[in-house]
N, C-alpha and C positions, 0 to 999 in steps of 0.2 A: 450433931454439931453444925452450926451455920457458918459458912465461909463467904467472904467477899474479897475480891481482888481488884485493885485499881492502881494506876500510876499515882505516885505521890504528887498531889497538887498543892500549890501554895495558897493557903487560906481559901479553900474552895467554897463554892456556893452551898446553900443549905442542903440540897439533895444529896451531896456527897456524905454529909454527916448523918443523914437519914440511913444511908447504906451502912455506915459504921454502927449506928444504933441497932440496926437489924441483925448484925453479925455477932457471933461469939469470937471469931478470929478474923482480923482484917489484915490482908497481906498487901503491903506497899510494893507494887510491881516495878522495881527500880532497875532491873537488868534487861530492859527493852529500850528501843530507840528513843532518844530525846526528840520531841516534836517542837520545832521552833515557834509555831503558831498555836501551840496548845496552852495548857494551864499549869504547867510544871513550875514555871518561874514567873508567872504573871497572873493577875486577876483584875477585878473591876471595883471601883469605888463610886460613890455618888458625889459628883462634882457639880454643884449648882443645878441639881435636878436632872443631870445627864450621867449615863454610865460612861466612866472614863477608865482606861487601862492604866495600871501601874505594872512595870516590868523590871525585875531585878536584872542588872547587867550580867550577861553570861560571857564567859571567855571562849571564843572560837566555837560558837553554837553550831551544831551540825547534827542532822538526822542520821549520820553514820556513826555517831557516838552514843553509847548507852547513857541513860539518865544517871546511873551511879558513877559514871566516869566524867560527867560534865561539871565544870567548875564555875563559881562566881568570879567575875572579873575583879581582881584586887585593886586595880587602878581606878576603875570607875565607881566601885561600890561605895566608898565613903561619901562622895558627893551625892550619889543617888540616895543614900540613907538620910542624909541631912534634908534633902528636898522632899523625900517621902514624908518625914515627920512634920515638916512645915505644911504640907498638903493636908495631912490628917488634922493638925491643929486648926487650920483655917476653915476646913469644910465640915468638921464635926464638933464645932464649938457649942452647938445647941444640943448635942446628943446627951441624953441623961446618964448614960453609963460609960462615958468616955474615960473617967478616972479609973475605972476597972480595966478597961481594954488597953489603955496606953502602956501600962507596965508589962502586959502580956506581949505587945508588939515589940517593946524595947528588949525583952528577953529573947524573943525569936530573932529579930534583926539585930544581932550583936555587932560589935565593931569590925569583925573580920571573919565572916563565915567562909568556908572553903567549898564544900560540895553543894550543888543544887539539890540533890536528893536529901541531904542532911537538913538543909534549910526548909524544904517543903515538909519533911517528916516532923521537924520541930514544930511547925505550925499546926500540924494535925494533932500531935501529942499535947500541945498546950491547950488547944480547944477541947480535946477529949477530957483533960483533967478539969478544966473549968466547968464543963457541963456534966461531969460525973459519969461519963460513958464507961461501960464495963468491958468492952471488947479488948481482947489482946491484939497487939499490933506487932507484926513481924516484917522484915524486909526479904523479898524474894532472893536477892543477891546473896544473902547471908546463910540461907538455909536449904534451898531446894535443888540446886545444882542440876537444873534441867533446861538450860538455855538452848540446848540442841533441839529441843522440841519447839513446836510452834502452835499458835492459835488454840483451838479447842483441846488438842492433846496435851498441851502444857498445863492448861487449867485443870484438866482431869487428873494429871499427875500430882499437882498441888493438892487437890482434893484427896487423892489416895494417900499421899505422905502425911497429910495433916489429920486424916481420919474424918473428914467432913462428910456428912450425909445430906446436907442441903447446900446448894450454891446459889447465892443471890447476886444478881448483876444489875447494872444500870440499864435503862430501856434501850440504849444504843447497841447493846449486845444481842438483841433479838435476831438480827440477821446473821450472827456469827456462830451461835450455839444451838445445838439440836437437843430437844428434851429427851427424845428416845435414846440417843447415844449416851446422855448422862444417866438415864434410868438403867440402861444395860450395865453401866459401871457402878451402880448402887448409889447414885446421887440424884436427888430431886432438884430440878432447875426452876428458879423463880426469877422474875424481873420486877424491880421496884418501880412503882409509879407514884410520883409525888402529887399531892393535892396542892392547889394554889395557896400560897401564904402571903398575906398582906399585913403590914404593920405601919405604924406612924414613923415616918422618917424625919419629922420635926423641921420640915422646910416649907410647909404650906404649898407644896407642889405635887403634881401627880406622882403616884407611886412608881418607883423604878425597880423592876423585879430582877431576880437572878444575879444579884451582886455577891461579892465576897462575903463570907461569914463575918468579916470585920464589921460590915454595915449592920448586919442582924444583931450582933453583940453590942454595938454602940447604942442601939435603940431599945433593947429588950433585956429584962432581967433573965438570969440564967434559967430560972424555973419556967419562964415563958418560952424560951428557946427550946427547952426540952419538950414542951408541948408541941412546938412546931415539928420537932423531929418525929413525932408519932403521926403526923398528918401524911401518911402514905399507905399504899396497899401493895400486896405481893400477888402477882398473877403467874 
């Protein structure tokens, strides 16, 4: 059984969904610290040929608070939501699949979301459904009761509890996890390496890589995006 664990990101980049594609079980790691400059409540769109951040307003954002305890700011969110959709309409007017993506965005960015984790998770589940991914998705805060552990030991405990025999991680974890320690615990450790993916962004400008999956979905049919998800290797 193949397991992947990552913090829940908001409409993350293509490589995140490659990780979900490679896993049988994907655990949204939501009972760890919220990172203000991370990707939990923000991502990047293509604005006139440049990567530009969009950030959901967060109430009292703090790295001393868990992701699952972090809230969307109810005062700022309605105005942010209105401006976000104006930005989408203005900058993706030429995107061939915008009429498919807009309802998905409207469903995720509802009128009054509460938790940042719930919002990010809703984005992951919406894209999973659209692309027909088969991985089961769980929240670490709901099931594993192991926040007393840290780092590698906590991941190994999730492997043990879930019955995982293979653990797949993003390349950034190469310095954090030891293959031999995983092997001694009955788990094979792999790191996912993405191949470069280029597609037409319908602007007549140089390609802007590593944007939110929103950009990928705007410009490509779901079948094509599924092909992109297979453009990776495990090492």
